[in-house]
N, C-alpha and C positions, 0 to 999 in steps of 0.2 A: 654964075657958074658956083658960086656958094649955093644952091638949091643943088647942082649937082654932086659937092662934095656929103650935102648934110641926107641924099639919096647913099649914098655911094658907103656913109660912116651906119645909118640904118641897116642896108645888107650885108653891110661888116657884122654889126651886133648880132642881127640876127643868124648870120651861118654858124657862129659858136655856139648858138641856145639849139640851134635845128644839128649841128655836131651833136651836141653833149647827148641832148635824146636818141641821135639814128646811135650812138654807142650804148649806151643805157638800155635802147630797147634791144638792142642787137646779142647785148650780154646774153637779156633775161629770155629772148626767146632761140637761142643758140648753144648756150654753155645748159651741157647736161646739169641737173644739180647735184647727181649718187656723184659727178664729176671734180663739183666744182672744188678749188680749195677753202678746208673750213680750218678756224684754229683750234690745234690740239684740245685736246681736255690736260687741266693740270692733273699733274701723279698725284697720290695722294700725303706723297711730302712737300710738294709744291701746294697742298693748302691748304697743311696743314704750320706753314711758315716756314719752312725744313730746307735743308741744301738736299737738292737730288744728287740718287744712288751715280757717283762718279763711273763707279762696276758696270752700271745700268751704258750710262752712252759712252764708256768702252766699248763692250759690246755690239752694240748699234753698228760703231763708226767701224771697226773687224768687220762686223757683215757685211755690212757695204762697202770697203777695203777687199774685203773677200771674192765678194760680185764685180768688183772692177768698176762700181762706183764710188772714183776716189777725192771727187768736188765732197759729194756728203760725209764720205772719214774724213778728209779733211777737217770740214768744220766740228765736226764728234771734236776729234782730236785734239784739236784746235781751245778747244773747250776743258777738257780736261787739263791742257798743257796749261791753261790761265788759272788754273787751279794747284798748280805744284804737283802732276800725277805720274811718275814718270812712265809708266805704263801708256799713257799715250803720248810720250814724249818721245820712246823709244822708236813709237811709228811715224811721226813725223818725221825723225831722223830716217830712216829709213826711205819715204818717200822722198827723199829730198839727194839722198843714196842713186836712188836707182829711178830717181822722175817718173813719181807715179803721181802724176794730178796736178805737179807742180815741177817748172823749170828744174832740172836736175844741178845742183849746187851741192857741193861739198862742203864748205865753210859755213852754210845753213848748217849741212850734215851731222859737221862734230859740232859747231855750237850746239842741238837739239841732243844730241847722245852724253856731251860734255853736261848740259844742266841735268840731265839724270841721271849721270854717274856721280856726278854733285850728293845724289840723295841714294847713292851705294848699291843703285841699279846692278845686276848684272849683266843683262842683256847690253845697256848703252856699254857697260865694260870690254864686253866680248867686242860690241862694234867699234871701238876707239880702238880695240888691239888689231883692227881689220885694213883700219883705215890708214897707222904707221906701219905694221908693215907692208900696204898696197901702197903706203906715198899718194893715198888718197886725198888730195886738199892737203896734206902735212909734206914738209919732208920725211922720205921712210927711215926709221928710226925704231932698228930690231927691238935694242933694249924698251922702250917705252912700249912698245908691241907689247913683246914679253907679260911689261909690268902690268897691264890692261889685263892681258890676258889671266894672268896668277892672282888676280884679283878676284876676276868674274869666278874662274875655276875655283877656286877660295871659296867662294860662297853654292858652290853646288854644282856651277852650269858645264856641261858637261859637252858643249860644241865648242865652252872656252880652254878647256882642259885638255881637248883632242887638236886645237892647234897649237896651243901650247906645245905639248909632245912632237906635232912634229914640225913649229919652228926649230928644238933643242935638239933636234932627229938630223944626223949628220948629212950634206948635201951627197 
């Protein structure tokens, strides 16, 4: 019986060796080198040891989002949000508000908009007004909605100015 165990052990060891070789050979033979994943070349800023331009990453994220590639966009916006970029935090808020690329989550949307609004971002302030006006993830509070819309409108946000006018219009 001991001899049978040794044969089994040898066959098992060779199985893994052959499987590894087959995977490597298959990858070599069947992967088109022109389509193989290659590491991205470092930008000039990264080579020089500088921080990459956050606007460049944001533009890539926005392009991905506009083409429906929400997973790709999400990675770019999370990267920007980790550097406290309010325009990326705005996009993350809208993803959670609308359920694009993530599960719809009003609490998460509110948190991202609040983070950007804490940096005086007029778009985030407008969205906070919208959420308070509609009771999305919060109690409906027209006073808070009005305050957020006004804060955003005072920074030149035309959509917030219009929302404020609509809110103040008699029903």
